[in-house]
Rosetta silent file (secondary structure, phi, psi, omega in degrees, C-alpha in Angstrom):
SEQUENCE: MPKLQQVYVMDNLHRLFFKAFSNQTRLEIIQLLKKKPLTVTEICEKTGFEQSRVSHNLRCLEHCGFVKITQNGNFREYALDGETIIPIVDLFEKHIQKYKERLENCGVIKDD
SCORE:     score description
SCORE:     0.000 S_00000001
   1 L     0.000  129.649 -177.731   -0.008    0.012   -0.045 S_00000001
   2 L   -63.037  152.897 -174.035    1.501    3.354   -0.980 S_00000001
   3 H   -60.691  -42.032  179.420    2.468    5.620    2.003 S_00000001
   4 H   -62.925  -33.511  176.772   -0.090    8.305    1.215 S_00000001
   5 H   -68.233  -41.153  179.050   -2.861    5.691    1.113 S_00000001
   6 H   -62.406  -39.166  178.225   -1.631    4.286    4.494 S_00000001
   7 H   -61.217  -46.342 -178.684   -1.838    7.792    5.955 S_00000001
   8 H   -63.119  -43.668  179.051   -5.385    8.246    4.735 S_00000001
   9 H   -61.669  -46.403  177.456   -6.432    4.826    6.161 S_00000001
  10 H   -67.710  -37.643  178.664   -4.953    5.702    9.563 S_00000001
  11 H   -63.878  -42.205 -179.757   -6.465    9.170    9.546 S_00000001
  12 H   -65.804  -38.877  178.496   -9.868    7.646    8.650 S_00000001
  13 H   -67.089  -38.596  177.444   -9.499    5.073   11.450 S_00000001
  14 H   -65.042  -39.924  178.720   -8.621    7.808   13.962 S_00000001
  15 H   -61.088  -50.262  179.456  -11.609    9.802   12.840 S_00000001
  16 H   -60.289  -44.306  177.165  -13.908    6.834   13.309 S_00000001
  17 H   -58.572  -48.005  176.859  -12.498    5.994   16.699 S_00000001
  18 H   -66.422  -28.315  174.757  -13.057    9.629   17.956 S_00000001
  19 H   -66.391  -30.892  176.183  -16.495    9.650   16.319 S_00000001
  20 H   -63.104  -39.539 -176.662  -17.511    6.759   18.596 S_00000001
  21 H   -78.340  -30.654 -170.646  -16.589    8.959   21.660 S_00000001
  22 H   -76.978  -17.315 -179.613  -18.139   12.126   20.216 S_00000001
  23 L   -72.693  125.665 -175.744  -21.716   10.827   19.946 S_00000001
  24 H   -57.836  -42.891 -178.529  -23.629   12.075   22.988 S_00000001
  25 H   -66.528  -47.164  175.394  -25.577    8.834   23.522 S_00000001
  26 H   -59.281  -37.290  176.923  -22.441    6.678   23.291 S_00000001
  27 H   -63.178  -42.350  177.887  -20.618    8.979   25.525 S_00000001
  28 H   -68.663  -38.633  177.374  -23.280    8.793   28.248 S_00000001
  29 H   -61.215  -44.794  179.260  -23.256    4.930   27.891 S_00000001
  30 H   -63.547  -38.784  175.879  -19.522    4.895   28.251 S_00000001
  31 H   -64.248  -40.181  176.254  -19.586    7.127   31.359 S_00000001
  32 H   -63.264  -46.467 -177.979  -22.132    4.784   32.939 S_00000001
  33 H   -69.510  -16.253  175.292  -20.181    1.656   32.074 S_00000001
  34 H   -64.520  -28.008 -177.040  -17.061    3.132   33.510 S_00000001
  35 H   -79.870  -44.193  179.679  -18.629    2.650   36.967 S_00000001
  36 L  -172.313  161.770  176.229  -19.767   -0.954   36.474 S_00000001
  37 L   -65.734  141.076 -178.918  -21.176   -3.426   33.989 S_00000001
  38 E  -138.929  160.220  176.941  -24.876   -2.952   33.181 S_00000001
  39 L   -88.878  167.877  175.025  -27.701   -4.552   31.183 S_00000001
  40 H   -54.895  -47.335 -177.828  -29.577   -2.752   28.473 S_00000001
  41 H   -58.240  -48.020  177.950  -32.487   -2.310   30.799 S_00000001
  42 H   -57.654  -42.737 -178.493  -30.261   -0.747   33.550 S_00000001
  43 H   -67.075  -37.778  177.435  -28.776    1.678   31.037 S_00000001
  44 H   -62.975  -46.762 -177.805  -32.247    2.663   29.769 S_00000001
  45 H   -62.129  -41.575 -175.508  -33.413    3.315   33.414 S_00000001
  46 H   -77.101  -26.194 -179.415  -30.352    5.431   34.141 S_00000001
  47 H  -103.535  -26.121 -173.805  -30.387    7.505   30.923 S_00000001
  48 L    81.397    7.171  178.932  -34.087    7.658   30.071 S_00000001
  49 L   -78.974  152.912  171.472  -33.161    6.533   26.494 S_00000001
  50 L   -69.279  151.754 -179.239  -35.367    4.132   24.648 S_00000001
  51 H   -55.766  -41.070  178.055  -34.231    0.491   24.455 S_00000001
  52 H   -61.049  -37.112  177.568  -33.773    0.666   20.725 S_00000001
  53 H   -65.580  -47.779 -178.859  -31.441    3.669   21.043 S_00000001
  54 H   -65.887  -45.881 -178.423  -29.348    2.013   23.718 S_00000001
  55 H   -63.603  -43.188  179.106  -29.156   -1.329   21.887 S_00000001
  56 H   -61.187  -44.524 -178.388  -28.161    0.351   18.597 S_00000001
  57 H   -76.297  -34.801  177.076  -25.298    2.334   20.258 S_00000001
  58 H   -63.474  -38.935  176.941  -24.181   -0.667   22.333 S_00000001
  59 H   -57.590  -43.793  177.257  -23.926   -2.697   19.082 S_00000001
  60 H   -59.274  -50.664 -178.114  -21.702    0.001   17.715 S_00000001
  61 H   -66.409  -34.478  176.731  -19.512    0.091   20.810 S_00000001
  62 H   -67.178  -47.030  179.066  -19.250   -3.642   20.894 S_00000001
  63 H   -57.424  -38.106 -176.759  -18.446   -3.927   17.201 S_00000001
  64 L   -88.188    2.606  177.790  -15.661   -1.314   17.617 S_00000001
  65 L    81.116   17.304  179.830  -14.190   -3.066   20.682 S_00000001
  66 L   -81.407  -36.057 -179.791  -15.176   -0.485   23.230 S_00000001
  67 E  -122.060  154.680  176.290  -17.368   -2.907   25.257 S_00000001
  68 E  -112.416  147.487  176.273  -17.311   -6.595   26.134 S_00000001
  69 E  -115.572  135.434  176.342  -20.539   -8.596   26.651 S_00000001
  70 E  -123.020  133.983  174.201  -20.971  -11.239   29.355 S_00000001
  71 E   -80.184  127.412 -178.398  -24.050  -13.548   29.686 S_00000001
  72 E  -125.992   85.553 -172.346  -25.335  -13.360   33.178 S_00000001
  73 L    65.431 -125.113  175.482  -28.291  -15.796   33.320 S_00000001
  74 L   -79.860   -7.643 -172.652  -31.017  -14.458   31.074 S_00000001
  75 E  -109.466  153.856  170.949  -29.279  -11.121   30.840 S_00000001
  76 E  -112.612  126.388 -179.441  -26.348   -9.725   28.936 S_00000001
  77 E   -97.521  139.700 -178.808  -24.084   -7.388   30.803 S_00000001
  78 E  -112.768  133.834  179.220  -22.057   -4.742   29.011 S_00000001
  79 E  -137.842  150.771  179.009  -18.717   -3.558   30.369 S_00000001
  80 E   -69.566  149.832  173.129  -16.048   -1.298   29.010 S_00000001
  81 L   -66.227  116.910 -175.134  -12.843   -2.982   27.734 S_00000001
  82 L   -76.726  -19.157 -178.792  -10.663   -2.627   30.791 S_00000001
  83 L   -82.517  -37.661 -178.794   -7.388   -3.056   28.901 S_00000001
  84 L  -115.547  -50.357 -167.616   -7.871   -0.155   26.402 S_00000001
  85 H   -75.961  -41.545  177.528  -10.977    1.843   26.793 S_00000001
  86 H   -63.446  -46.916  176.858  -10.985    2.481   30.575 S_00000001
  87 H   -62.477  -29.143  179.309   -7.424    3.837   30.563 S_00000001
  88 H   -70.147  -47.010 -179.294   -8.265    6.070   27.547 S_00000001
  89 H   -60.230  -40.992  178.167  -11.409    7.445   29.365 S_00000001
  90 H   -60.574  -43.316  179.540   -9.270    8.015   32.522 S_00000001
  91 H   -69.002  -36.149  174.128   -6.729    9.957   30.448 S_00000001
  92 H   -58.034  -47.319 -177.434   -9.518   11.980   28.756 S_00000001
  93 H   -66.597  -36.828  179.408  -10.837   12.897   32.147 S_00000001
  94 H   -70.467  -40.345 -177.532   -7.422   13.796   33.530 S_00000001
  95 H   -66.929  -44.134  179.527   -6.764   15.977   30.418 S_00000001
  96 H   -65.254  -37.438  175.402  -10.168   17.678   30.714 S_00000001
  97 H   -64.895  -42.652 -176.847   -9.540   18.523   34.373 S_00000001
  98 H   -66.529  -40.761 -173.853   -6.124   19.929   33.527 S_00000001
  99 L  -114.275   26.037 -172.616   -7.254   21.991   30.561 S_00000001
 100 H   -53.388  -52.043 -176.170  -10.902   22.665   31.448 S_00000001
 101 H   -65.905  -37.331  178.458  -10.719   26.468   31.049 S_00000001
 102 H   -67.003  -38.599  176.102   -8.809   26.225   27.715 S_00000001
 103 H   -65.202  -40.272 -178.889  -11.347   23.790   26.393 S_00000001
 104 H   -68.376  -25.111 -171.705  -14.240   25.984   27.451 S_00000001
 105 L  -112.841   11.430  177.336  -12.662   29.015   25.842 S_00000001
 106 L   -79.040  111.684 -174.189  -11.321   27.557   22.594 S_00000001
 107 H   -70.094  -21.373  179.615  -12.961   29.538   19.873 S_00000001
 108 H   -66.492  -57.257 -174.577  -12.121   26.942   17.194 S_00000001
 109 H   -77.395  -26.319  175.436  -13.925   23.981   18.712 S_00000001
 110 H   -59.813  -39.639 -173.734  -16.682   26.105   20.263 S_00000001
 111 L   -83.583  -12.257  179.254  -17.731   27.235   16.816 S_00000001
 112 L   -64.356    0.000    0.000  -17.741   23.719   15.197 S_00000001
């Protein structure tokens, strides 16, 4: 694969990765799952989202490797990938706390 094409593929993959985080529904689900594994029903109760909306976004998160599914009796529990996603979310939160004022006052991203 030519170098320029490799760069495009990587840029596209980075964009897709961050797109998963930037969706408000998925971000809320990620924040909930950071605390503990939950079922679809529990996520719906905590967010007020409809079951179809939660299931659709969990399917995306699972497909992209953000969450793992465990069968617990009749229920499926969803948990964040502890090896990669939880450390990333922890680093995001650390960065946000460190640069909160700059993020809030960045004219470039505020206007997007």
